Legacy VTK file of the C-alpha trace (Angstrom):
# vtk DataFile Version 3.0
C-alpha trace
ASCII
DATASET POLYDATA
POINTS 289 float
21.869 0.068 -31.920
24.398 2.686 -31.534
25.651 4.698 -34.534
29.041 4.779 -35.921
29.160 8.291 -35.014
28.433 8.114 -31.419
31.790 7.244 -30.294
33.423 9.916 -31.947
34.585 12.271 -29.438
32.338 15.631 -29.170
32.868 19.120 -28.331
30.008 20.941 -25.865
28.678 22.242 -29.336
28.330 18.942 -31.078
31.175 19.561 -33.487
33.866 16.891 -34.072
37.060 16.677 -31.162
39.375 15.119 -33.476
42.034 17.568 -34.879
41.795 18.911 -38.284
43.505 16.854 -41.116
46.687 18.479 -42.549
45.370 20.900 -45.473
46.871 19.284 -48.741
49.892 21.444 -50.338
48.878 22.938 -53.741
50.772 20.987 -56.935
51.161 22.215 -60.251
49.304 19.730 -62.796
51.728 18.069 -65.582
49.956 19.412 -68.297
50.094 23.026 -66.752
51.771 25.633 -69.078
53.798 27.582 -66.103
55.141 25.739 -63.047
53.852 28.861 -61.097
51.329 27.977 -58.363
48.238 30.235 -58.746
47.744 31.028 -55.131
48.917 34.548 -53.032
52.620 33.819 -53.174
53.142 35.295 -49.598
56.433 36.717 -48.730
57.870 39.555 -46.302
58.359 42.898 -46.863
62.477 43.883 -46.759
61.700 46.988 -45.328
59.543 46.202 -43.048
59.508 42.694 -42.170
55.665 42.344 -42.053
53.869 40.027 -44.009
52.967 40.563 -47.791
50.768 38.709 -50.432
51.928 38.642 -53.510
49.560 38.300 -56.545
49.572 38.497 -60.512
47.663 42.041 -61.493
45.364 42.610 -64.672
46.495 46.249 -65.007
49.557 47.555 -67.787
52.430 46.621 -64.963
53.695 43.283 -65.219
55.268 42.956 -62.125
52.941 41.144 -59.257
51.556 43.589 -56.719
52.243 42.626 -52.872
48.781 43.506 -50.917
48.376 43.242 -47.038
47.225 39.910 -45.778
43.924 40.690 -44.543
40.666 42.360 -45.907
39.947 45.755 -44.767
36.483 47.604 -44.650
35.897 49.096 -47.748
34.947 52.490 -45.916
37.987 52.951 -44.306
40.343 52.560 -47.787
40.474 55.438 -50.080
39.153 54.640 -53.265
42.465 54.912 -55.221
43.954 52.387 -52.965
41.282 49.590 -53.111
41.576 46.328 -54.408
40.266 43.014 -54.743
40.969 39.645 -55.535
39.679 37.038 -57.881
41.145 33.426 -58.903
44.385 34.437 -57.585
44.445 37.749 -59.836
44.418 40.807 -58.113
42.298 43.876 -59.620
42.663 47.736 -59.010
39.236 48.220 -58.691
36.638 47.440 -55.948
34.346 45.193 -56.301
31.228 46.240 -54.675
31.620 44.194 -51.632
31.848 45.692 -48.298
35.548 44.804 -47.874
38.438 45.455 -49.768
42.465 44.708 -50.287
45.368 47.350 -49.543
48.949 47.425 -51.151
51.042 47.195 -48.137
53.390 50.289 -49.654
50.076 52.442 -47.972
50.617 50.859 -44.549
54.561 49.780 -45.020
55.991 51.586 -41.577
59.147 51.726 -43.445
57.832 54.569 -45.859
56.331 57.987 -45.432
52.428 57.748 -44.653
50.454 59.326 -46.743
48.554 62.535 -45.345
44.956 61.471 -45.972
45.227 58.320 -44.087
42.107 57.190 -42.085
41.843 56.569 -38.200
41.912 52.821 -39.411
44.732 52.817 -41.677
46.871 54.626 -38.912
46.176 52.369 -36.276
46.979 49.275 -38.545
50.229 50.910 -39.275
50.865 51.629 -35.973
50.489 47.869 -34.840
53.008 46.958 -37.938
55.529 49.077 -36.800
55.489 47.637 -33.425
55.996 44.378 -35.166
58.677 46.120 -36.889
60.512 47.441 -34.106
60.035 43.561 -31.858
61.721 42.231 -35.210
64.714 44.444 -34.856
65.328 44.365 -31.091
65.023 40.276 -32.031
67.784 40.965 -34.749
65.436 39.161 -37.148
65.445 42.073 -39.246
68.191 44.516 -40.198
67.346 48.020 -41.361
68.666 49.415 -44.475
71.746 51.664 -44.473
70.308 55.675 -45.316
70.591 56.056 -49.062
73.268 58.722 -50.586
71.599 62.268 -51.348
71.456 62.778 -54.456
74.398 64.804 -55.111
76.405 62.140 -54.019
78.315 59.642 -56.064
76.825 57.027 -57.876
75.955 53.587 -55.720
78.463 50.631 -56.719
75.538 48.635 -57.619
72.142 49.641 -59.226
68.868 49.451 -57.421
67.485 48.642 -60.499
69.911 46.993 -62.723
69.033 46.638 -66.700
70.346 43.202 -67.778
70.125 41.814 -71.272
69.909 38.056 -72.202
68.575 36.098 -74.665
68.254 39.036 -77.057
66.139 41.042 -74.782
67.055 43.576 -71.997
64.954 43.349 -69.191
64.847 45.378 -65.544
65.138 44.068 -62.405
63.671 44.536 -58.815
66.520 43.877 -57.112
70.589 44.267 -57.610
72.377 41.759 -59.088
73.673 39.746 -56.619
70.160 40.418 -54.179
68.176 38.795 -57.340
66.534 35.536 -55.422
65.801 32.548 -56.726
62.363 31.630 -57.170
62.240 27.897 -56.848
60.493 26.043 -53.870
62.508 23.773 -51.497
61.915 20.627 -50.258
60.954 22.232 -47.035
58.245 24.088 -49.073
59.393 27.578 -48.630
60.875 29.700 -51.109
64.904 29.110 -52.017
67.400 31.591 -50.835
69.744 31.021 -52.596
70.762 34.056 -55.174
70.767 33.722 -58.977
74.326 35.027 -58.874
76.543 31.869 -58.147
80.352 31.850 -57.472
80.572 28.660 -59.221
78.719 29.511 -62.322
80.023 31.956 -65.401
78.509 35.782 -64.303
77.700 38.567 -66.771
79.590 41.681 -67.334
78.709 45.200 -67.370
79.228 46.548 -70.090
78.238 50.191 -71.936
75.260 49.764 -74.380
73.483 52.194 -76.592
70.377 52.900 -75.556
67.802 52.058 -78.046
64.701 54.011 -78.168
61.719 52.278 -79.457
60.635 52.397 -82.884
59.860 56.203 -84.450
60.000 57.632 -81.189
62.907 60.022 -80.060
65.102 58.877 -77.151
64.310 59.575 -73.949
67.346 61.196 -72.618
70.423 62.647 -73.896
72.892 59.912 -72.730
73.193 57.655 -75.709
74.898 54.337 -73.802
73.808 52.788 -70.178
75.700 50.693 -68.098
73.954 46.914 -69.254
74.859 43.286 -67.096
75.098 42.000 -70.194
74.666 38.110 -70.485
74.395 37.305 -74.347
78.014 35.588 -74.065
77.128 32.850 -71.766
75.656 29.374 -73.151
71.781 29.389 -73.784
71.101 27.301 -70.859
72.878 29.793 -68.347
70.951 32.757 -69.963
67.717 30.403 -69.592
68.390 29.681 -65.859
68.753 33.418 -65.220
65.594 34.473 -67.265
63.411 31.697 -64.883
65.478 33.423 -61.965
66.912 29.678 -60.758
69.715 29.242 -58.848
72.537 26.562 -60.289
70.997 23.984 -57.958
67.186 24.725 -59.420
68.717 25.082 -62.917
67.410 21.204 -64.073
64.676 20.775 -61.553
61.219 20.054 -61.615
60.314 22.205 -58.057
57.604 24.489 -58.806
58.304 27.903 -58.566
56.704 30.080 -55.130
57.269 33.334 -56.118
57.053 35.547 -59.687
60.069 36.488 -61.576
61.839 40.153 -60.964
62.335 40.907 -64.734
60.296 43.768 -66.160
60.762 44.491 -70.181
63.063 47.113 -70.537
61.203 50.705 -71.877
63.578 53.500 -71.866
60.672 55.853 -71.858
59.464 54.227 -68.573
62.565 53.688 -67.297
64.744 56.455 -67.632
64.896 57.209 -64.328
67.159 53.734 -64.152
69.579 54.170 -66.915
73.056 55.241 -65.588
75.412 56.286 -68.400
78.557 55.175 -66.670
79.719 51.155 -64.837
79.511 50.955 -61.525
82.350 51.629 -59.739
84.587 48.858 -58.951
83.730 47.293 -61.893
86.720 44.937 -63.527
85.150 44.742 -66.615
84.598 48.244 -68.485
84.485 47.482 -72.427
81.931 49.397 -74.945
79.247 47.753 -76.795
77.477 48.823 -79.653
LINES 1 290
289 0 1 2 3 4 5 6 7 8 9 10 11 12 13 14 15 16 17 18 19 20 21 22 23 24 25 26 27 28 29 30 31 32 33 34 35 36 37 38 39 40 41 42 43 44 45 46 47 48 49 50 51 52 53 54 55 56 57 58 59 60 61 62 63 64 65 66 67 68 69 70 71 72 73 74 75 76 77 78 79 80 81 82 83 84 85 86 87 88 89 90 91 92 93 94 95 96 97 98 99 100 101 102 103 104 105 106 107 108 109 110 111 112 113 114 115 116 117 118 119 120 121 122 123 124 125 126 127 128 129 130 131 132 133 134 135 136 137 138 139 140 141 142 143 144 145 146 147 148 149 150 151 152 153 154 155 156 157 158 159 160 161 162 163 164 165 166 167 168 169 170 171 172 173 174 175 176 177 178 179 180 181 182 183 184 185 186 187 188 189 190 191 192 193 194 195 196 197 198 199 200 201 202 203 204 205 206 207 208 209 210 211 212 213 214 215 216 217 218 219 220 221 222 223 224 225 226 227 228 229 230 231 232 233 234 235 236 237 238 239 240 241 242 243 244 245 246 247 248 249 250 251 252 253 254 255 256 257 258 259 260 261 262 263 264 265 266 267 268 269 270 271 272 273 274 275 276 277 278 279 280 281 282 283 284 285 286 287 288
């Protein structure tokens, strides 16, 4: 009597020729304290267009770290650039295995190369540069404009603006109009809509006093700085900005596909992002205390 498996098609090596089942997508448990799925948040580098895996990290920096998606031989990576991932968390150290992860910034062809790159990393960086060139030639990537010289006038929009919401000051990783929604769409991609919306009330650029941490001297002579103030908005709007959702996902139950860009503002750590003047072309220019 023939077994049930005898009728199933097989390859020459005995493995099943059936197409593998579609992998199940990750879901968030109803009792989870966060809606962010604990896995690598895949994305693209805005400068070179190559893939980056974003992981939460264990060091003092609250922002996620972007790692190259593949493991590399540890011997080819400088010790200061070795990372390892455990349970979805990135650790800035080597775990003793022959393999490790490396930050994308070390390999990014849009950045200046380090002088101490090994031949393996140089070849990988060249490969990423070729992929970037193909994206540019196909119109899938637009290169950023050359930043102005230090002696030129201040840009109209700070690259890392400081915002005040829910009585807390945060610093963002992108300009106000470029902060992207982190929610998941029905196609299981990250929402491409910005948090700033024409149909929602905006914040106002305001000059507020630089308040140093208690018992510590001021970080710079300027006693006022430009802040994108959202405290006059309803609490629901401030929560939407804090959760980094577009108006369409403000009350949605969709999971988040990326970490928020907000980082608690510290005058000592972020003193280079303090602007004593309001952005150019700003209509609302009142002074706060």
